[in-house]
DRENRO-237526 format. One record per residue: residue number from 1; z negated, x negated, y negated of N, C-alpha, C in turn. Coordinates in steps of 0.02 Angstrom, whole numbers, padded with zeros to 5 digits. Layout:
NUM	Z	X	Y	Z	X	Y	Z	X	Y
...
% end
This chain:
1	00000	-00042	00060	00000	00000	00000	00000	-00044	-00062
2	00049	-00032	-00106	00054	-00069	-00169	00043	-00021	-00227
3	00000	-00041	-00274	-00014	-00002	-00334	00011	-00040	-00395
4	00054	-00009	-00435	00079	-00039	-00496	00058	00003	-00556
5	00032	-00030	-00606	00018	00004	-00669	00067	-00024	-00721
6	00109	00019	-00749	00161	-00002	-00796	00134	00007	-00867
7	00122	-00049	-00901	00096	-00046	-00969	00149	-00022	-01018
8	00129	00019	-01065	00176	00045	-01114	00208	-00009	-01156
9	00172	-00065	-01167	00199	-00119	-01208	00258	-00155	-01175
10	00267	-00144	-01110	00323	-00176	-01075	00387	-00135	-01078
11	00383	-00075	-01108	00441	-00030	-01112	00447	-00004	-01183
12	00479	-00043	-01226	00482	-00026	-01297	00552	-00012	-01323
13	00603	-00026	-01282	00672	-00015	-01303	00715	00001	-01243
14	00780	00014	-01255	00824	00036	-01201	00833	-00017	-01147
15	00836	-00081	-01167	00843	-00134	-01117	00783	-00138	-01070
16	00724	-00132	-01099	00662	-00135	-01059	00656	-00072	-01015
17	00678	-00015	-01041	00678	00045	-01000	00725	00037	-00940
18	00783	00008	-00951	00830	-00007	-00896	00797	-00053	-00845
19	00762	-00104	-00869	00728	-00151	-00824	00676	-00116	-00781
20	00640	-00070	-00811	00589	-00032	-00774	00621	00010	-00719
21	00675	00045	-00737	00710	00086	-00687	00734	00043	-00629
22	00763	-00014	-00644	00786	-00059	-00592	00729	-00088	-00551
23	00674	-00105	-00585	00615	-00132	-00551	00589	-00084	-00498
24	00586	-00020	-00516	00559	00030	-00470	00609	00046	-00414
25	00671	00059	-00433	00720	00081	-00382	00739	00026	-00334
26	00733	-00037	-00354	00751	-00092	-00310	00692	-00122	-00273
27	00632	-00093	-00283	00574	-00118	-00247	00580	-00101	-00173
28	00551	-00144	-00132	00557	-00137	-00059	00494	-00109	-00027
29	00449	-00081	-00068	00385	-00057	-00042	00393	00015	-00017
30	00379	00026	00046	00383	00094	00074	00324	00136	00052
31	00267	00105	00043	00207	00140	00021	00186	00110	-00046
32	00198	00147	-00099	00182	00121	-00165	00167	00177	-00214
33	00127	00161	-00264	00110	00208	-00318	00121	00172	-00384
34	00158	00203	-00429	00170	00176	-00496	00135	00221	-00546
35	00090	00192	-00585	00053	00229	-00637	00083	00211	-00704
36	00108	00262	-00739	00146	00252	-00801	00103	00266	-00862
37	00105	00220	-00910	00076	00233	-00976	00130	00261	-01022
38	00109	00290	-01078	00157	00312	-01128	00198	00252	-01151
39	00263	00259	-01155	00306	00203	-01170	00301	00181	-01243
40	00302	00115	-01252	00306	00086	-01318	00254	00113	-01367
41	00279	00134	-01425	00235	00158	-01478	00228	00234	-01478
42	00245	00266	-01422	00246	00340	-01421	00178	00369	-01436
43	00125	00343	-01407	00058	00371	-01419	00039	00366	-01493
44	00053	00308	-01523	00036	00300	-01594	00078	00345	-01638
45	00141	00356	-01619	00184	00402	-01658	00158	00474	-01653
46	00135	00493	-01594	00109	00561	-01585	00044	00569	-01624
47	00001	00520	-01620	-00063	00524	-01658	-00050	00528	-01732
48	-00004	00486	-01756	00013	00486	-01827	00042	00553	-01847
49	00085	00581	-01806	00116	00646	-01821	00063	00701	-01827
50	00015	00700	-01782	-00038	00751	-01784	-00076	00749	-01851
51	-00094	00689	-01872	-00133	00684	-01934	-00089	00696	-01996
52	-00026	00674	-01993	00019	00686	-02049	00032	00761	-02058
53	00041	00797	-02003	00054	00869	-02007	-00008	00907	-02030
54	-00067	00885	-02008	-00129	00917	-02031	-00138	00906	-02106
55	-00122	00845	-02128	-00130	00828	-02199	-00082	00868	-02242
56	-00020	00875	-02218	00031	00911	-02256	00081	00942	-02207
57	00078	01008	-02197	00122	01042	-02148	00196	01027	-02157
58	00217	01013	-02219	00288	00999	-02231	00310	00933	-02201
59	00262	00893	-02177	00278	00830	-02144	00305	00840	-02073
60	00301	00901	-02047	00318	00914	-01977	00389	00892	-01959
61	00441	00912	-01995	00509	00893	-01974	00519	00818	-01969
62	00495	00782	-02019	00505	00709	-02020	00464	00675	-01965
63	00402	00697	-01956	00359	00667	-01905	00388	00677	-01835
64	00413	00737	-01822	00442	00752	-01757	00508	00713	-01748
65	00546	00707	-01801	00610	00671	-01797	00599	00597	-01780
66	00546	00567	-01805	00531	00497	-01790	00518	00489	-01715
67	00482	00536	-01686	00469	00534	-01614	00534	00541	-01574
68	00575	00590	-01594	00640	00599	-01561	00683	00536	-01565
69	00685	00505	-01623	00726	00445	-01632	00704	00390	-01584
70	00639	00380	-01579	00614	00328	-01534	00634	00341	-01462
71	00624	00403	-01439	00640	00420	-01369	00715	00419	-01355
72	00755	00440	-01404	00827	00438	-01394	00854	00367	-01391
73	00825	00322	-01431	00844	00251	-01427	00823	00222	-01360
74	00763	00241	-01337	00736	00215	-01274	00782	00233	-01216
75	00809	00294	-01217	00849	00319	-01161	00924	00320	-01178
76	00945	00275	-01222	01014	00275	-01246	01064	00268	-01190
77	01046	00235	-01136	01092	00224	-01080	01089	00280	-01028
78	01053	00333	-01045	01047	00391	-01000	01060	00454	-01039
79	01122	00466	-01058	01138	00522	-01104	01123	00591	-01075
80	01114	00597	-01010	01100	00662	-00980	01028	00685	-00994
81	00985	00639	-01013	00915	00657	-01025	00910	00696	-01091
82	00883	00756	-01087	00876	00800	-01146	00808	00790	-01177
83	00805	00749	-01229	00741	00731	-01259	00707	00791	-01292
84	00746	00834	-01323	00715	00892	-01357	00679	00937	-01307
85	00708	00945	-01247	00673	00987	-01198	00610	00953	-01172
86	00611	00887	-01169	00552	00849	-01146	00495	00853	-01197
87	00512	00863	-01260	00460	00862	-01312	00444	00932	-01339
88	00466	00984	-01305	00456	01052	-01331	00382	01070	-01335
89	00342	01049	-01285	00270	01064	-01287	00237	01028	-01344
90	00256	00965	-01355	00229	00927	-01411	00247	00961	-01477
91	00309	00984	-01484	00330	01018	-01546	00288	01081	-01558
92	00273	01118	-01504	00231	01178	-01511	00162	01160	-01536
93	00134	01106	-01510	00067	01084	-01532	00068	01064	-01605
94	00121	01028	-01626	00126	01008	-01696	00134	01068	-01742
95	00172	01118	-01719	00179	01179	-01758	00113	01215	-01765
96	00074	01215	-01712	00008	01247	-01715	-00038	01212	-01765
97	-00035	01146	-01766	-00075	01108	-01815	-00053	01124	-01886
98	00012	01130	-01897	00038	01144	-01964	00018	01214	-01987
99	00017	01262	-01940	00001	01332	-01958	-00073	01341	-01973
100	-00115	01308	-01933	-00188	01316	-01941	-00219	01266	-01989
101	-00179	01215	-02005	-00204	01161	-02048	-00269	01132	-02020
102	-00273	01127	-01954	-00333	01099	-01922	-00312	01059	-01861
103	-00354	01011	-01842	-00340	00968	-01784	-00406	00956	-01747
104	-00418	00996	-01696	-00479	00987	-01656	-00469	00930	-01607
105	-00524	00904	-01579	-00519	00851	-01529	-00480	00875	-01468
106	-00489	00939	-01451	-00454	00967	-01393	-00378	00967	-01404
107	-00357	00988	-01463	-00285	00989	-01478	-00258	00918	-01480
108	-00296	00871	-01510	-00275	00801	-01512	-00267	00773	-01442
109	-00315	00788	-01397	-00310	00766	-01327	-00247	00792	-01294
110	-00232	00856	-01306	-00172	00886	-01276	-00109	00853	-01303
111	-00109	00838	-01368	-00051	00806	-01398	-00041	00735	-01371
112	-00096	00697	-01368	-00091	00629	-01343	-00071	00627	-01270
113	-00094	00676	-01231	-00075	00679	-01160	00001	00687	-01152
114	00033	00716	-01203	00106	00724	-01199	00142	00657	-01197
115	00111	00605	-01223	00143	00539	-01220	00156	00517	-01148
116	00105	00526	-01105	00113	00508	-01035	00159	00558	-00998
117	00151	00622	-01014	00191	00673	-00981	00265	00665	-00997
118	00281	00653	-01060	00351	00643	-01081	00380	00580	-01048
119	00341	00526	-01049	00364	00463	-01021	00380	00471	-00947
120	00335	00505	-00910	00347	00516	-00839	00409	00558	-00828
121	00419	00609	-00869	00474	00655	-00860	00542	00621	-00872
122	00547	00579	-00924	00611	00546	-00937	00624	00493	-00884
123	00571	00461	-00859	00581	00412	-00805	00604	00447	-00741
124	00578	00507	-00729	00599	00545	-00670	00674	00559	-00673
125	00698	00581	-00731	00769	00596	-00738	00811	00534	-00727
126	00789	00478	-00755	00827	00416	-00749	00830	00391	-00677
127	00774	00396	-00641	00771	00370	-00573	00803	00417	-00523
128	00796	00482	-00533	00824	00531	-00486	00899	00524	-00479
129	00932	00502	-00532	01004	00491	-00529	01023	00433	-00483
130	00973	00389	-00470	00987	00329	-00431	00956	00330	-00362
131	00901	00368	-00354	00865	00367	-00290	00826	00431	-00282
132	00819	00455	-00220	00778	00513	-00205	00718	00494	-00162
133	00698	00431	-00166	00643	00407	-00125	00575	00412	-00158
134	00573	00441	-00217	00510	00442	-00254	00488	00514	-00269
135	00421	00523	-00266	00391	00587	-00284	00356	00579	-00352
136	00369	00624	-00397	00339	00621	-00464	00286	00676	-00470
137	00226	00657	-00493	00173	00706	-00505	00138	00691	-00570
138	00116	00743	-00604	00072	00735	-00661	00001	00732	-00634
139	-00030	00674	-00641	-00095	00663	-00608	-00152	00696	-00646
140	-00198	00725	-00608	-00265	00740	-00634	-00314	00729	-00578
141	-00377	00723	-00594	-00425	00700	-00545	-00443	00753	-00493
142	-00413	00811	-00496	-00425	00861	-00443	-00371	00859	-00389
143	-00313	00831	-00405	-00259	00835	-00357	-00221	00770	-00346
144	-00238	00717	-00383	-00197	00657	-00382	-00200	00619	-00315
145	-00248	00633	-00273	-00256	00593	-00213	-00228	00625	-00150
146	-00188	00678	-00158	-00156	00708	-00099	-00091	00671	-00083
147	-00096	00606	-00074	-00037	00566	-00060	-00022	00566	00015
148	00041	00573	00031	00063	00561	00100	00076	00486	00105
149	00044	00454	00152	00043	00382	00153	00112	00350	00161
150	00161	00386	00185	00227	00357	00195	00274	00369	00135
151	00247	00395	00080	00287	00410	00022	00271	00363	-00035
152	00318	00357	-00082	00306	00321	-00144	00300	00371	-00201
153	00249	00362	-00242	00235	00409	-00296	00239	00375	-00363
154	00261	00412	-00413	00259	00390	-00483	00219	00443	-00521
155	00168	00421	-00555	00123	00467	-00589	00103	00438	-00656
156	00063	00475	-00694	00041	00450	-00759	-00034	00435	-00758
157	-00055	00393	-00802	-00126	00379	-00811	-00152	00414	-00873
158	-00213	00396	-00894	-00240	00416	-00959	-00264	00489	-00961
159	-00230	00533	-00925	-00245	00605	-00929	-00296	00624	-00875
160	-00342	00668	-00892	-00390	00694	-00843	-00406	00766	-00864
161	-00452	00796	-00829	-00475	00863	-00848	-00551	00864	-00847
162	-00580	00906	-00889	-00653	00911	-00891	-00678	00959	-00836
163	-00743	00972	-00836	-00773	01015	-00784	-00746	01086	-00786
164	-00716	01106	-00842	-00688	01173	-00848	-00613	01174	-00835
165	-00584	01118	-00817	-00513	01114	-00802	-00469	01105	-00863
166	-00499	01092	-00921	-00460	01081	-00982	-00436	01009	-00986
167	-00375	01001	-01010	-00346	00934	-01016	-00386	00892	-01065
168	-00400	00830	-01045	-00432	00783	-01089	-00403	00714	-01075
169	-00421	00665	-01115	-00397	00597	-01103	-00458	00553	-01092
170	-00447	00495	-01060	-00502	00454	-01037	-00517	00394	-01081
171	-00480	00386	-01135	-00496	00332	-01182	-00450	00273	-01178
172	-00463	00225	-01222	-00421	00166	-01230	-00413	00128	-01164
173	-00351	00109	-01148	-00334	00071	-01089	-00352	00106	-01023
174	-00361	00173	-01025	-00385	00207	-00965	-00331	00218	-00912
175	-00268	00206	-00928	-00217	00207	-00876	-00232	00154	-00824
176	-00260	00098	-00846	-00281	00046	-00799	-00336	00071	-00754
177	-00382	00111	-00782	-00435	00140	-00741	-00406	00188	-00690
178	-00357	00228	-00710	-00324	00273	-00663	-00296	00235	-00603
179	-00264	00178	-00617	-00235	00138	-00563	-00288	00111	-00515
180	-00345	00091	-00543	-00400	00066	-00500	-00429	00122	-00458
181	-00437	00181	-00488	-00464	00238	-00451	-00418	00255	-00392
182	-00353	00256	-00405	-00305	00270	-00351	-00308	00216	-00297
183	-00311	00153	-00318	-00316	00098	-00270	-00378	00104	-00227
184	-00433	00123	-00257	-00495	00132	-00219	-00489	00188	-00168
185	-00459	00244	-00189	-00452	00301	-00145	-00404	00286	-00087
186	-00356	00243	-00098	-00306	00228	-00047	-00322	00163	-00010
187	-00381	00135	-00023	-00404	00074	00010	-00356	00015	-00001
188	-00327	00012	-00060	-00284	-00045	-00077	-00327	-00104	-00097
189	-00304	-00164	-00082	-00343	-00224	-00097	-00329	-00253	-00166
190	-00275	-00229	-00198	-00258	-00255	-00264	-00215	-00205	-00302
191	-00212	-00214	-00369	-00164	-00178	-00410	-00124	-00229	-00450
192	-00065	-00209	-00471	-00021	-00253	-00511	-00010	-00220	-00579
193	-00035	-00252	-00631	-00028	-00226	-00699	00032	-00260	-00732
194	00082	-00220	-00751	00143	-00247	-00781	00136	-00242	-00858
195	00140	-00300	-00891	00133	-00302	-00964	00193	-00338	-00994
196	00197	-00336	-01061	00254	-00368	-01094	00252	-00444	-01085
197	00194	-00476	-01093	00190	-00548	-01086	00172	-00569	-01014
198	00149	-00523	-00973	00140	-00537	-00902	00080	-00579	-00885
199	00032	-00586	-00929	-00027	-00627	-00915	-00080	-00614	-00967
200	-00140	-00641	-00953	-00193	-00645	-01003	-00192	-00716	-01029
201	-00194	-00723	-01095	-00186	-00788	-01126	-00250	-00812	-01159
202	-00250	-00876	-01178	-00307	-00905	-01212	-00317	-00875	-01282
203	-00267	-00842	-01308	-00271	-00803	-01370	-00211	-00756	-01371
204	-00211	-00709	-01417	-00157	-00660	-01421	-00090	-00696	-01431
205	-00044	-00694	-01381	00019	-00732	-01387	00064	-00706	-01443
206	00051	-00646	-01468	00091	-00620	-01523	00071	-00654	-01589
207	00011	-00683	-01590	-00014	-00714	-01652	-00021	-00790	-01647
208	-00028	-00815	-01586	-00039	-00887	-01576	00017	-00914	-01531
209	00063	-00951	-01562	00121	-00974	-01525	00104	-01025	-01471
210	00048	-01059	-01477	00029	-01109	-01427	-00021	-01083	-01376
211	-00029	-01017	-01372	-00075	-00989	-01323	-00050	-01001	-01252
212	-00096	-01008	-01205	-00080	-01026	-01137	-00102	-00971	-01089
213	-00061	-00957	-01036	-00083	-00908	-00987	-00143	-00934	-00946
214	-00186	-00889	-00927	-00245	-00907	-00887	-00232	-00885	-00815
215	-00238	-00931	-00769	-00219	-00918	-00700	-00267	-00871	-00665
216	-00331	-00881	-00676	-00381	-00844	-00637	-00443	-00829	-00679
217	-00466	-00767	-00677	-00526	-00746	-00714	-00571	-00708	-00665
218	-00636	-00720	-00668	-00682	-00685	-00624	-00696	-00615	-00650
219	-00720	-00571	-00607	-00738	-00503	-00628	-00790	-00506	-00684
220	-00841	-00549	-00676	-00895	-00553	-00726	-00868	-00575	-00793
221	-00823	-00625	-00793	-00792	-00647	-00855	-00752	-00590	-00887
222	-00713	-00556	-00845	-00670	-00502	-00871	-00712	-00446	-00902
223	-00768	-00429	-00870	-00813	-00378	-00899	-00838	-00400	-00967
224	-00856	-00463	-00972	-00882	-00489	-01035	-00828	-00491	-01088
225	-00767	-00514	-01069	-00712	-00516	-01117	-00695	-00445	-01141
226	-00698	-00396	-01096	-00683	-00327	-01116	-00735	-00303	-01167
227	-00797	-00320	-01156	-00850	-00301	-01202	-00838	-00330	-01272
228	-00808	-00388	-01275	-00794	-00421	-01338	-00729	-00396	-01371
229	-00694	-00350	-01337	-00635	-00320	-01367	-00569	-00349	-01347
230	-00566	-00385	-01291	-00503	-00414	-01269	-00453	-00360	-01248
231	-00392	-00366	-01273	-00339	-00320	-01253	-00322	-00331	-01180
232	-00296	-00279	-01148	-00276	-00278	-01078	-00334	-00268	-01030
233	-00396	-00273	-01055	-00453	-00265	-01011	-00493	-00203	-01032
234	-00517	-00166	-00983	-00554	-00105	-00994	-00615	-00108	-00949
235	-00675	-00107	-00979	-00736	-00124	-00941	-00745	-00082	-00879
236	-00734	-00016	-00883	-00744	00027	-00825	-00694	00009	-00769
237	-00634	-00010	-00789	-00584	-00032	-00739	-00609	-00093	-00702
238	-00635	-00143	-00739	-00658	-00205	-00708	-00718	-00192	-00663
239	-00764	-00151	-00687	-00825	-00137	-00648	-00808	-00104	-00581
240	-00763	-00054	-00583	-00744	-00020	-00521	-00707	-00068	-00474
241	-00665	-00111	-00502	-00630	-00160	-00461	-00679	-00208	-00428
242	-00728	-00230	-00466	-00778	-00277	-00439	-00819	-00245	-00384
243	-00839	-00183	-00395	-00880	-00148	-00345	-00843	-00139	-00279
244	-00776	-00135	-00281	-00737	-00122	-00221	-00692	-00180	-00201
245	-00704	-00238	-00234	-00668	-00299	-00218	-00592	-00289	-00221
246	-00569	-00257	-00275	-00497	-00246	-00286	-00473	-00298	-00337
247	-00427	-00341	-00317	-00399	-00391	-00362	-00352	-00358	-00412
248	-00349	-00385	-00472	-00304	-00359	-00524	-00256	-00415	-00543
249	-00192	-00405	-00530	-00141	-00454	-00546	-00103	-00432	-00608
250	-00094	-00478	-00655	-00055	-00464	-00715	00012	-00501	-00709
251	00066	-00465	-00721	00133	-00495	-00715	00180	-00458	-00761
252	00243	-00479	-00762	00294	-00443	-00800	00342	-00408	-00752
253	00395	-00379	-00779	00442	-00341	-00737	00483	-00387	-00691
254	00478	-00452	-00701	00510	-00499	-00655	00468	-00510	-00593
255	00406	-00485	-00595	00363	-00489	-00537	00323	-00552	-00529
256	00326	-00597	-00579	00288	-00659	-00574	00214	-00647	-00591
257	00170	-00660	-00543	00098	-00652	-00555	00073	-00713	-00594
258	00046	-00700	-00652	00024	-00755	-00695	-00051	-00757	-00704
259	-00085	-00700	-00699	-00158	-00698	-00704	-00185	-00654	-00649
260	-00238	-00677	-00617	-00271	-00638	-00565	-00345	-00631	-00581
261	-00370	-00569	-00580	-00442	-00557	-00588	-00471	-00544	-00519
262	-00518	-00586	-00499	-00546	-00582	-00432	-00616	-00612	-00433
263	-00642	-00629	-00375	-00708	-00661	-00371	-00707	-00733	-00396
264	-00649	-00764	-00394	-00643	-00834	-00411	-00628	-00843	-00484
265	-00637	-00904	-00509	-00621	-00918	-00579	-00602	-00990	-00588
266	-00560	-01003	-00637	-00548	-01071	-00661	-00561	-01068	-00735
267	-00623	-01078	-00753	-00645	-01065	-00822	-00602	-01102	-00872
268	-00573	-01064	-00918	-00534	-01092	-00972	-00559	-01062	-01038
269	-00559	-01102	-01091	-00578	-01074	-01156	-00532	-01018	-01177
270	-00559	-00970	-01213	-00520	-00912	-01234	-00545	-00888	-01301
271	-00499	-00867	-01344	-00516	-00841	-01411	-00499	-00767	-01414
272	-00549	-00726	-01431	-00541	-00653	-01435	-00552	-00631	-01507
273	-00504	-00595	-01534	-00507	-00572	-01603	-00521	-00497	-01605
274	-00569	-00477	-01645	-00588	-00406	-01649	-00607	-00388	-01720
275	-00579	-00332	-01745	-00598	-00307	-01811	-00657	-00260	-01804
276	-00707	-00269	-01846	-00767	-00228	-01844	-00771	-00185	-01906
277	-00793	-00123	-01897	-00804	-00078	-01954	-00879	-00065	-01960
278	-00906	-00082	-02018	-00978	-00071	-02030	-00985	-00020	-02087
279	-01029	00029	-02078	-01037	00082	-02128	-01103	00074	-02165
280	-01102	00084	-02230	-01162	00079	-02271	-01164	00137	-02321
281	-01224	00150	-02348	-01232	00198	-02403	-01259	00160	-02463
282	-01225	00165	-02519	-01250	00133	-02579	-01301	00178	-02614
283	-01327	00156	-02670	-01380	00193	-02705	-01358	00263	-02723
284	-01295	00271	-02742	-01269	00337	-02761	-01253	00379	-02700
285	-01271	00355	-02640	-01262	00391	-02577	-01188	00402	-02560
286	-01146	00359	-02586	-01076	00362	-02568	-01064	00320	-02506
287	-01023	00343	-02462	-01009	00308	-02399	-00960	00251	-02410
288	-00978	00192	-02387	-00936	00133	-02396	-00923	00102	-02328
289	-00860	00085	-02314	-00842	00048	-02254	-00829	-00024	-02272
290	-00862	-00069	-02236	-00852	-00140	-02246	-00823	-00169	-02183
291	-00764	-00199	-02187	-00730	-00226	-02128	-00746	-00300	-02121
292	-00759	-00319	-02060	-00769	-00389	-02043	-00727	-00405	-01982
293	-00713	-00468	-01972	-00676	-00491	-01914	-00723	-00531	-01870
294	-00726	-00515	-01806	-00766	-00555	-01760	-00720	-00595	-01715
295	-00733	-00658	-01712	-00697	-00703	-01666	-00746	-00724	-01613
296	-00728	-00714	-01550	-00770	-00736	-01495	-00733	-00792	-01459
297	-00767	-00848	-01451	-00739	-00904	-01414	-00781	-00912	-01351
298	-00749	-00904	-01293	-00784	-00905	-01230	-00766	-00967	-01190
299	-00813	-00989	-01149	-00805	-01048	-01106	-00794	-01112	-01145
300	-00821	-01113	-01206	-00818	-01175	-01246	-00874	-01173	-01298
301	-00916	-01226	-01297	-00970	-01231	-01347	-00977	-01304	-01371
302	-00921	-01338	-01379	-00923	-01408	-01398	-00951	-01421	-01467
303	-00977	-01481	-01478	-01007	-01499	-01542	-00955	-01497	-01598
304	-00893	-01514	-01583	-00841	-01514	-01634	-00829	-01444	-01662
305	-00836	-01394	-01619	-00829	-01324	-01641	-00885	-01306	-01690
306	-00945	-01324	-01672	-01002	-01307	-01716	-00996	-01344	-01783
307	-00970	-01404	-01782	-00961	-01441	-01845	-00913	-01404	-01891
308	-00859	-01378	-01863	-00810	-01340	-01903	-00843	-01277	-01931
309	-00880	-01242	-01889	-00911	-01179	-01910	-00963	-01190	-01964
310	-01000	-01245	-01959	-01052	-01260	-02009	-01023	-01279	-02076
311	-00963	-01306	-02076	-00934	-01331	-02139	-00883	-01282	-02170
312	-00863	-01231	-02133	-00809	-01187	-02158	-00835	-01135	-02207
313	-00797	-01124	-02259	-00815	-01073	-02309	-00797	-01003	-02285
314	-00758	-00998	-02231	-00737	-00932	-02206	-00788	-00900	-02159
315	-00834	-00939	-02133	-00882	-00914	-02084	-00942	-00882	-02117
316	-00952	-00817	-02105	-01012	-00783	-02131	-01073	-00804	-02091
317	-01066	-00801	-02025	-01120	-00820	-01980	-01091	-00829	-01910
318	-01129	-00860	-01866	-01107	-00865	-01796	-01168	-00866	-01750
319	-01156	-00847	-01688	-01210	-00842	-01639	-01189	-00876	-01575
320	-01232	-00921	-01551	-01219	-00957	-01488	-01250	-00918	-01430
321	-01208	-00896	-01384	-01231	-00862	-01324	-01227	-00911	-01266
322	-01282	-00947	-01254	-01281	-01000	-01204	-01276	-00972	-01133
323	-01301	-00911	-01123	-01299	-00881	-01056	-01226	-00871	-01035
324	-01185	-00845	-01081	-01115	-00831	-01066	-01068	-00885	-01090
325	-01096	-00941	-01114	-01056	-00997	-01137	-01004	-00974	-01188
326	-01029	-00939	-01241	-00983	-00913	-01291	-01013	-00919	-01360
327	-00969	-00912	-01410	-00989	-00912	-01480	-00959	-00850	-01513
328	-01000	-00810	-01547	-00974	-00754	-01586	-00976	-00772	-01660
329	-00919	-00767	-01694	-00912	-00790	-01763	-00893	-00730	-01806
330	-00930	-00719	-01860	-00915	-00664	-01906	-00880	-00692	-01967
331	-00820	-00664	-01980	-00778	-00686	-02035	-00760	-00628	-02081
332	-00739	-00644	-02141	-00709	-00593	-02184	-00639	-00577	-02158
333	-00616	-00516	-02169	-00550	-00496	-02142	-00493	-00534	-02175
334	-00504	-00562	-02234	-00451	-00599	-02268	-00450	-00673	-02251
335	-00488	-00692	-02199	-00487	-00761	-02176	-00416	-00780	-02155
336	-00389	-00835	-02180	-00320	-00853	-02163	-00311	-00867	-02088
337	-00253	-00848	-02063	-00240	-00857	-01991	-00240	-00931	-01972
338	-00225	-00974	-02020	-00223	-01046	-02006	-00291	-01071	-01982
339	-00344	-01040	-02006	-00411	-01061	-01984	-00422	-01042	-01911
340	-00398	-00982	-01892	-00404	-00962	-01821	-00361	-01006	-01777
341	-00303	-01026	-01801	-00260	-01071	-01763	-00294	-01139	-01753
342	-00331	-01160	-01804	-00368	-01224	-01798	-00420	-01219	-01742
343	-00455	-01162	-01740	-00506	-01153	-01688	-00474	-01150	-01619
344	-00418	-01113	-01613	-00385	-01106	-01549	-00358	-01173	-01524
345	-00326	-01211	-01568	-00299	-01276	-01550	-00354	-01322	-01525
346	-00412	-01319	-01558	-00468	-01361	-01537	-00490	-01346	-01466
347	-00498	-01281	-01450	-00526	-01264	-01385	-00477	-01275	-01327
348	-00411	-01267	-01340	-00364	-01277	-01285	-00347	-01350	-01275
349	-00361	-01391	-01323	-00346	-01462	-01316	-00406	-01503	-01292
350	-00462	-01469	-01280	-00522	-01504	-01259	-00518	-01524	-01186
% end
């Protein structure tokens, strides 16, 4: 049994969508499950549309058009796919928001769930033209585990239902949790997480050109990194994997495994960047948000690092966590990126 979780960041344009279709249809696994996230920026476009329409109902046509444009570009090589029919439920939700001028958490959950539902539906149309070996289901925690072991399934993550059967979502990066839950139920020993960069790096590769892939991370390290805000990691996912000894492999659509989360580790320094929002009340009782940036450096506590932190004008404060071999550094949000690059270069060259 093979479990694949397809990250939305790995499918952002028509070429990547083609690669995904080929990746699935040409796979040789007789027993496999593919868990799909909302493709590309679809979730953020839907969330933005909801708030834009609530703010001003006249924003509806433009907000909806932006979503259509993204999906039509994504499926440009599959002209038979009817994007408007795929997004009809989403359009109804947006119309409801515009008419009531309100956006409850329940309505927002339903709208965001459409990201996964739409993505699964367009993928089904694209793959069905090429193969009939796959079963497509909209997953929820009451019915997702009725798998016939000799079949391959493609389903979505992120979506669940509450105790009353109402649609809800499970939170940030929870499609990964869906994949782990399925792996646990099917007694799979590992899952494969497909991402755009195909690995976990010493720093965000989109921001640090010299970042390096990390070959192996332990469950305990991964839980700690997730707590510090590392992208690609979700604490509940790691905890469930650790409890059931399920390895997590990170790779790209080429299938190259570059990072493995398991019991073993090859400790490497890593820099995690996280924006913090702190709320205060001033004397006039007006609400003020103060943003700070937290940099966490793990698996490195060298003297040279502390010398830089003690002398830098950008550092508000820092805390040495000797138990976890890490340093948490509080910076102003306008700290130049060159300073972060200096810290990253130091730790990877040690």
